[in-house]
C-alpha positions, 0 to 999 in steps of 0.5 A, spaced: 636 454 398 637 455 390 643 449 391 638 445 395 632 445 389 637 444 384 639 438 387 633 435 387 632 435 379 636 428 378 633 424 372 631 417 374 631 412 369 626 406 369 627 400 366 621 397 364 621 390 361 619 390 354 616 383 352 615 385 345 609 387 341 602 384 342 596 383 337 591 389 338 584 387 336 578 393 336 572 389 334 566 392 336 560 390 332 555 395 333 547 395 331 544 402 332 537 402 332 533 404 326 539 402 321 541 396 317 548 395 321 551 392 315 557 396 315 562 394 320 569 395 321 574 391 325 581 395 327 587 391 328 594 393 330 600 391 334 602 394 340 609 398 341 613 399 348 610 403 354 615 409 353 615 409 345 612 415 342 609 412 336 602 409 336 600 402 335 603 399 328 597 398 323 596 390 321 595 389 314 595 382 310 590 379 315 584 375 314 578 377 318 572 373 318 566 373 323 561 367 323 554 367 325 554 360 329 546 359 328 546 358 320 554 358 319 553 365 315 560 368 314 562 375 313 569 377 310 572 383 312 576 386 307 583 389 308 583 396 307 591 396 308 591 401 314 589 397 319 581 397 318 577 391 315 571 393 313 564 388 311 558 391 308 553 386 308 553 384 316 547 381 318 545 383 326 541 378 330 539 379 337 541 374 342 545 370 337 552 368 337 558 370 333 565 367 332 571 372 330 577 368 326 583 372 325 589 369 321 595 373 321 603 371 321 601 364 321 597 364 327 589 363 328 586 368 333 578 367 335 573 369 340 566 368 340 560 373 343 553 374 343 549 380 340 545 383 346 539 388 345 538 395 348 531 398 349 529 405 347 532 411 352 526 414 356 528 421 358 534 425 360 534 428 367 539 434 369 541 436 376 546 439 380 550 436 385 554 438 391 554 446 393 558 452 392 565 451 388 564 443 388 557 444 384 557 440 378 552 438 373 549 431 373 545 427 367 541 421 369 539 417 362 533 413 364 531 407 360 526 400 361 529 394 363 526 388 361 523 383 366 526 376 368 532 377 363 539 378 366 541 385 362 548 389 362 549 396 359 554 400 357 553 408 357 558 412 353 558 420 354 562 425 349 561 432 351 563 438 347 567 441 353 571 434 354 575 431 348 575 424 352 569 419 352 566 418 359 564 411 360 559 407 365 556 400 366 550 398 369 547 391 371 540 390 373 541 385 378 538 389 383 533 393 379 530 387 374 524 389 370 524 397 372 526 403 370 534 403 370 538 409 369 546 411 368 549 417 371 554 422 367 558 427 372 562 433 369 564 439 373 566 442 366 559 442 364 556 449 363 549 451 359 549 450 352 554 445 352 552 438 348 553 431 350 552 425 346 549 419 349 550 412 347 547 406 351 549 399 349 546 392 350 553 388 352 554 381 355 556 379 362 563 378 360 564 384 357 560 388 362 566 385 367 571 387 362 569 394 361 568 395 369 575 393 371 578 397 365 574 403 368 576 402 375 583 401 373 583 407 369 580 412 375 573 413 371 570 410 377 572 416 381 578 413 385 578 413 393 581 409 398 577 403 396 580 402 389 580 395 385 587 392 386 590 393 379 590 386 375 592 384 368 586 385 364 585 380 359 580 380 353 576 374 350 581 373 343 585 367 344 590 363 340 588 356 340 594 354 339 598 358 344 593 360 349 599 363 353 599 368 348 597 375 350 592 378 345 589 385 347 582 388 346 575 385 345 570 382 340 563 384 342 557 385 339 551 390 341 545 394 339 545 401 341 541 407 342 543 414 341 541 421 342 544 428 344 542 433 350 544 440 351 545 443 358 540 448 360 
């Protein structure tokens, strides 16, 4: 029996093709209600191989500019020499389009998105789902949806009992003009734990992107009818080489934040 068990420990080496590094764009322009939103950060890096233990390599020396389409205002993001690019004079305008332009290694990368609004959080309701050993605490975050407008939302939950963020998305396709809610479930939640809650207004295109990302990462709970994995493409492109794969997304949105303590 011992010999049988040891015979099953052979290492299998998987040869994963390496197509080279990719530009990774982390460009979330977020306007928190009640703030000026003037300070914004865009992060650039280059990806590493799948089994590489090293993190992505920060990109320095790039030119990063965001332009407000309606009046041509330009916001230059200054290189911090660590992969971060910062501006301190950004002007946020709801429902207006912005274009991102990155110049790096002789190539130009662009993306265009619209800054979406979000309403205030009305209430957070705590319930217990399941029974016995399967019980878990569930939170519902309620907010009013504007009528006769297509709206899309991203919920971000950061609890004191879990180091990983939990994401959830919602479309008002069937609930337009009503009070909507986004749910958060976590079997590790206990009395006294805190949950930081952020609700973002997002565009339809980003909603589709993040919905697929959540599904493919198992964040929707899985099950027998999971979405077939597909190549997830962001909205950043190289106009001179449309086939070049660029990772990440350029998005803009308003956000409301609060914190909730489990009771």
